[in-house]
N, CA and C of each residue as an Amber inpcrd file, in Angstrom:
protein
   318
   0.8380000  -1.1730000   0.0000000   0.0000000   0.0000000   0.0000000
   0.8840000   1.2370000   0.0000000   0.4870000   2.2140000  -0.7470000
   1.2560000   3.4470000  -0.8090000   0.8600000   4.3780000   0.3250000
   1.7820000   5.2230000   0.7140000   1.5390000   6.1510000   1.8100000
   0.8170000   7.3810000   1.2750000  -0.4930000   7.2970000   1.1860000
  -1.3120000   8.4010000   0.7180000  -2.7490000   8.1140000   1.0950000
  -3.5720000   9.1230000   1.0510000  -4.9880000   8.9150000   1.3180000
  -5.7430000   8.8050000  -0.0010000  -6.9030000   8.1750000   0.0550000
  -7.7070000   8.0430000  -1.1440000  -8.0580000   9.4290000  -1.6530000
  -8.0290000   9.5860000  -2.9660000  -8.3080000  10.8720000  -3.5690000
  -7.0600000  11.7020000  -3.7800000  -5.9300000  11.2510000  -3.2860000
  -4.6570000  11.9280000  -3.4850000  -4.1860000  11.6080000  -4.8910000
  -4.1060000  12.6010000  -5.7470000  -3.7560000  12.3740000  -7.1440000
  -2.2580000  12.4550000  -7.4000000  -1.4460000  12.1350000  -6.4200000
  -0.0050000  12.2280000  -6.5940000   0.5980000  10.9640000  -7.1700000
  -0.2050000   9.9570000  -7.4330000   0.2990000   8.7030000  -7.9890000
   0.5050000   8.8100000  -9.4820000   0.6900000   7.6600000 -10.1140000
   0.9140000   7.6130000 -11.5440000  -0.3780000   7.9420000 -12.2770000
  -0.3290000   8.9460000 -13.1380000  -1.4630000   9.2700000 -13.9900000
  -0.9470000   9.4250000 -15.3990000  -1.8330000   9.2910000 -16.3360000
  -1.4490000   9.4760000 -17.7210000  -2.6330000  10.0010000 -18.4980000
  -2.3510000  10.7230000 -19.5810000  -3.4020000  11.2420000 -20.4380000
  -3.1450000  10.7810000 -21.8560000  -4.2330000  10.4800000 -22.5600000
  -4.1540000  10.1020000 -23.9630000  -5.3400000  10.7430000 -24.6580000
  -5.1080000  11.4490000 -25.7560000  -6.1950000  12.0540000 -26.5110000
  -6.2860000  11.4110000 -27.8790000  -7.5210000  11.2630000 -28.3630000
  -7.7430000  10.7940000 -29.7230000  -9.0340000  11.4200000 -30.2180000
  -9.4980000  11.0040000 -31.3880000 -10.6940000  11.6040000 -31.9770000
 -11.9180000  11.4180000 -31.0940000 -11.9520000  10.3490000 -30.3330000
 -13.1160000  10.0660000 -29.4920000 -13.1430000  10.9230000 -28.2340000
 -12.0050000  11.3890000 -27.7800000 -11.9570000  12.1770000 -26.5570000
 -10.6370000  12.0050000 -25.8500000 -10.6100000  12.3790000 -24.5940000
  -9.3980000  12.2820000 -23.7910000  -9.5890000  11.2160000 -22.7220000
  -8.5610000  10.3980000 -22.5310000  -8.5810000   9.3900000 -21.4760000
  -7.5290000   9.7520000 -20.4450000  -7.9430000   9.8060000 -19.1960000
  -7.0180000  10.0580000 -18.0920000  -6.9680000   8.7960000 -17.2550000
  -5.7450000   8.3260000 -16.9790000  -5.5510000   7.1030000 -16.2010000
  -4.9800000   7.4430000 -14.8270000  -5.5850000   6.8770000 -13.8230000
  -5.0810000   6.9450000 -12.4520000  -4.6700000   5.5210000 -12.0990000
  -3.3940000   5.2960000 -11.8320000  -2.9000000   3.9320000 -11.6470000
  -2.3220000   3.7070000 -10.2570000  -2.8790000   4.3280000  -9.2760000
  -2.2680000   4.2770000  -7.9510000  -3.1760000   3.7410000  -6.8520000
  -4.2550000   3.1030000  -7.2010000  -5.1770000   2.6260000  -6.1660000
  -4.7950000   1.2400000  -5.6630000  -5.0230000   1.0130000  -4.3840000
  -4.7650000  -0.2770000  -3.7440000  -6.0930000  -0.8070000  -3.2220000
  -6.7670000  -1.6060000  -4.0580000  -8.0930000  -2.1030000  -3.6900000
  -8.0450000  -3.0580000  -2.5040000  -6.9040000  -3.6850000  -2.2460000
  -6.7800000  -4.5720000  -1.0890000  -6.4850000  -3.7940000   0.1930000
  -6.1790000  -2.5260000   0.0560000  -5.8900000  -1.6750000   1.2100000
  -7.0880000  -0.8110000   1.5500000  -6.8300000   0.4660000   1.7440000
  -7.8740000   1.3940000   2.1790000  -8.6910000   1.9990000   1.0440000
  -8.2420000   1.8540000  -0.2010000  -8.9510000   2.4640000  -1.3210000
 -10.2380000   1.7060000  -1.6330000 -11.2780000   2.4420000  -1.9670000
 -12.5800000   1.8670000  -2.2720000 -12.9930000   2.2980000  -3.6750000
 -13.2590000   1.3440000  -4.5780000 -13.6330000   1.7050000  -5.9470000
 -14.8140000   2.6680000  -6.0270000 -15.8280000   2.4720000  -5.2020000
 -17.0210000   3.3180000  -5.2870000 -16.7760000   4.7530000  -4.8110000
 -15.6820000   4.9910000  -4.1450000 -15.2870000   6.3520000  -3.7690000
 -14.2860000   6.9040000  -4.7790000 -13.3800000   6.0610000  -5.2430000
 -12.3540000   6.4900000  -6.1930000 -12.9520000   6.9640000  -7.5120000
 -13.9800000   6.2770000  -8.0000000 -14.5570000   6.6320000  -9.3010000
 -15.1560000   8.0420000  -9.2910000 -16.0520000   8.3850000  -8.3720000
 -16.5720000   9.7580000  -8.3840000 -15.4820000  10.8170000  -8.1970000
 -14.4900000  10.5330000  -7.3590000 -13.3960000  11.4890000  -7.1680000
 -12.6140000  11.6850000  -8.4620000 -12.3360000  10.6000000  -9.1790000
 -11.5860000  10.6890000 -10.4330000 -12.3990000  11.4140000 -11.5010000
 -13.6780000  11.0850000 -11.6210000 -14.5370000  11.7540000 -12.6060000
 -14.6380000  13.2450000 -12.2910000 -14.8080000  13.5890000 -11.0350000
 -14.8740000  14.9970000 -10.6450000 -13.5800000  15.7230000 -11.0020000
 -12.4430000  15.0920000 -10.7460000 -11.1530000  15.7180000 -11.0530000
 -10.9770000  15.9280000 -12.5540000 -11.3250000  14.9250000 -13.3440000
 -11.1300000  15.0000000 -14.7970000 -12.0810000  16.0080000 -15.4340000
 -13.2900000  16.1140000 -14.9160000 -14.2920000  17.0040000 -15.5050000
 -14.3450000  18.3800000 -14.8430000 -13.4320000  18.6220000 -13.9170000
 -13.3600000  19.9130000 -13.2190000 -14.6690000  20.2810000 -12.5230000
 -15.2580000  19.2890000 -11.8760000 -16.4750000  19.5070000 -11.0920000
 -16.2340000  18.9800000  -9.6870000 -17.0000000  19.4560000  -8.7600000
 -16.9490000  18.9110000  -7.4130000 -17.6500000  17.5660000  -7.3670000
 -17.2790000  16.7420000  -6.4140000 -17.9070000  15.4220000  -6.2820000
 -19.4090000  15.5690000  -6.0640000 -19.8220000  16.6080000  -5.3650000
 -21.2540000  16.7960000  -5.1170000 -21.9980000  17.3360000  -6.3370000
 -21.2800000  17.7520000  -7.3710000 -21.9110000  18.2800000  -8.5870000
 -22.2090000  17.1890000  -9.6110000 -21.7580000  15.9650000  -9.3570000
 -22.0410000  14.8600000 -10.2720000 -23.0260000  13.9130000  -9.6010000
 -23.7600000  13.1420000 -10.4030000 -24.7570000  12.2410000  -9.8080000
 -24.1050000  11.1940000  -8.9060000 -24.8420000  10.7050000  -7.9210000
 -24.3110000   9.6160000  -7.0920000 -23.9970000   8.3950000  -7.9600000
 -22.8900000   7.7520000  -7.6880000 -22.5000000   6.5640000  -8.4490000
 -23.5930000   5.5060000  -8.3990000 -24.2530000   5.3990000  -7.2680000
 -25.3060000   4.4010000  -7.0750000 -26.4440000   4.5660000  -8.0890000
 -26.5700000   5.7360000  -8.7150000 -27.6050000   5.9460000  -9.7300000
 -27.3440000   5.1560000 -11.0050000 -26.0840000   4.7620000 -11.2450000
 -25.7590000   4.0700000 -12.5000000 -25.2180000   2.6600000 -12.3120000
 -24.7240000   2.3440000 -11.1270000 -24.1530000   1.0170000 -10.8930000
 -24.2690000   0.6980000  -9.4010000 -24.4330000  -0.5530000  -9.0860000
 -24.4940000  -0.9780000  -7.6840000 -23.0970000  -0.8280000  -7.0810000
 -22.9220000   0.1510000  -6.2100000 -21.6040000   0.4710000  -5.6580000
 -21.0250000  -0.6820000  -4.8450000 -21.8540000  -1.3640000  -4.0680000
 -21.3600000  -2.4970000  -3.2810000 -20.8970000  -3.6320000  -4.1880000
 -21.6520000  -3.8850000  -5.2610000 -21.2570000  -4.9320000  -6.2080000
 -19.9600000  -4.5550000  -6.9240000 -19.8060000  -3.2670000  -7.2780000
 -18.5680000  -2.8100000  -7.9120000 -17.3840000  -3.0400000  -6.9800000
 -17.5180000  -2.6510000  -5.7220000 -16.4400000  -2.8560000  -4.7480000
 -16.0780000  -4.3280000  -4.6410000 -17.0820000  -5.1820000  -4.5210000
 -16.8340000  -6.6210000  -4.3740000 -16.1920000  -7.2050000  -5.6240000
 -16.6710000  -6.8040000  -6.7970000 -16.1480000  -7.3550000  -8.0420000
 -14.6840000  -6.9740000  -8.2550000 -14.3710000  -5.7030000  -8.0350000
 -13.0050000  -5.2300000  -8.2700000 -12.0280000  -5.8620000  -7.2830000
 -12.4900000  -6.1550000  -6.0940000 -11.6170000  -6.7250000  -5.0610000
 -11.5570000  -8.2480000  -5.0860000 -12.3110000  -8.8880000  -5.9480000
 -12.3610000 -10.3530000  -5.9490000 -11.5270000 -10.9390000  -7.0820000
 -11.1320000 -12.1650000  -6.9000000 -10.4650000 -12.9110000  -7.9670000
  -9.0920000 -12.3930000  -8.3330000  -8.6690000 -12.7730000  -9.5150000
  -7.3660000 -12.4030000 -10.0620000  -7.4130000 -10.9350000 -10.4970000
  -6.6390000 -10.0520000  -9.8720000  -6.6980000  -8.6340000 -10.2140000
  -6.4850000  -8.3470000 -11.7000000  -5.6310000  -9.1170000 -12.3510000
  -5.3670000  -8.8550000 -13.7660000  -6.5330000  -9.2630000 -14.6580000
  -7.4880000 -10.0210000 -14.1300000  -8.6320000 -10.4710000 -14.9250000
  -9.8670000  -9.5930000 -14.7310000  -9.8210000  -8.6530000 -13.8020000
 -10.9930000  -7.8330000 -13.4960000 -10.9260000  -6.5260000 -14.2770000
 -11.9890000  -6.2630000 -15.0440000 -12.1020000  -5.0180000 -15.8110000
 -13.5900000  -4.7120000 -15.9530000 -14.0060000  -3.5550000 -15.4520000
 -15.4070000  -3.1500000 -15.4920000 -15.4830000  -1.7840000 -16.1680000
 -16.3840000  -1.6390000 -17.1390000 -16.5830000  -0.3580000 -17.8220000
 -18.0500000   0.0320000 -17.7600000 -18.2960000   1.3270000 -17.6180000
 -19.6720000   1.8270000 -17.5810000 -19.6600000   3.3320000 -17.8250000
 -20.8070000   3.8590000 -18.2510000 -20.9690000   5.2950000 -18.4610000
 -21.3530000   5.9390000 -17.1350000 -20.7530000   7.1080000 -16.8730000
 -21.0440000   7.8060000 -15.6170000 -20.7500000   9.2950000 -15.7670000
 -21.7270000  10.1140000 -15.4860000 -21.5780000  11.5750000 -15.4390000
 -20.9530000  12.1380000 -16.7090000 -21.3980000  11.6490000 -17.8600000
 -20.8910000  12.1460000 -19.1330000 -19.5250000  11.6180000 -19.5210000
 -19.0630000  10.5770000 -18.8580000 -17.7610000   9.9780000 -19.1620000
 -17.9210000   8.4700000 -19.3200000 -16.8920000   7.8390000 -19.8380000
 -16.8020000   6.3770000 -19.8550000 -15.7390000   6.0030000 -18.8270000
 -16.1070000   5.1670000 -17.8710000 -15.2140000   4.7670000 -16.7830000
 -14.8060000   3.3180000 -16.9900000 -13.5170000   3.0530000 -16.8570000
 -13.0160000   1.6800000 -16.8230000 -12.1900000   1.5430000 -15.5600000
 -12.4820000   0.5030000 -14.8050000 -11.7780000   0.2570000 -13.5480000
 -11.2590000  -1.1760000 -13.5810000 -10.0290000  -1.3790000 -13.1170000
  -9.4290000  -2.7130000 -13.1390000  -9.0660000  -3.1640000 -11.7320000
  -8.8780000  -4.4530000 -11.5950000  -8.4810000  -5.0230000 -10.3180000
  -7.0520000  -4.7080000  -9.9350000  -6.2690000  -4.2000000 -10.8830000
  -4.8680000  -3.8820000 -10.6090000  -4.6710000  -2.4670000 -10.0720000
  -5.7640000  -1.7270000  -9.8630000  -5.6460000  -0.3920000  -9.2870000
  -5.7310000   0.7400000 -10.2770000  -6.1830000   0.4620000 -11.4800000
  -6.2770000   1.5080000 -12.4990000  -7.7230000   1.9680000 -12.6370000
  -7.8890000   3.2860000 -12.7380000  -9.1670000   3.8940000 -13.0870000
  -8.9040000   4.7620000 -14.3070000  -9.6510000   4.5180000 -15.3870000
  -9.5340000   5.3110000 -16.6080000 -10.8370000   6.0630000 -16.8220000
 -10.7170000   7.3470000 -17.0930000 -11.8730000   8.1910000 -17.3540000
 -11.7130000   8.7520000 -18.7600000 -12.6730000   8.4630000 -19.6380000
 -12.6490000   8.9780000 -21.0050000 -13.7680000   9.9940000 -21.1530000
 -13.3870000  11.1950000 -21.5960000 -14.3640000  12.2550000 -21.8110000
 -14.6480000  12.3760000 -23.2950000 -15.8440000  12.8150000 -23.6150000
 -16.2370000  13.0430000 -25.0020000 -15.6190000  14.3510000 -25.4600000
 -15.0690000  14.3440000 -26.6360000 -14.3940000  15.5270000 -27.1500000
 -15.3700000  16.5960000 -27.6310000 -16.6220000  16.2780000 -27.8060000
 -17.5780000  17.2420000 -28.3720000 -17.8750000  18.4010000 -27.4660000
């Protein structure tokens, strides 16, 4: 586990732009430690879209947050990959600690 609190964006991040939009990757989450997928996703989406966490819809409106937490933390981390639309973005979360947020370029 890294010495940081959840929501601390000081870890490895990357950006990639293409015709479809921009993808920002956060690769510093420890799902076996204190990090929680259902908290990390809204924080990452808020950061990428320059909105406050309270300005975006609750994650529970689009996906079962408890099921997301359980799925990402279960099984072989390299085999877990979940994608869904949320707050005007496409979110991909992996069992290895990566959260990718893709925004529409339009």
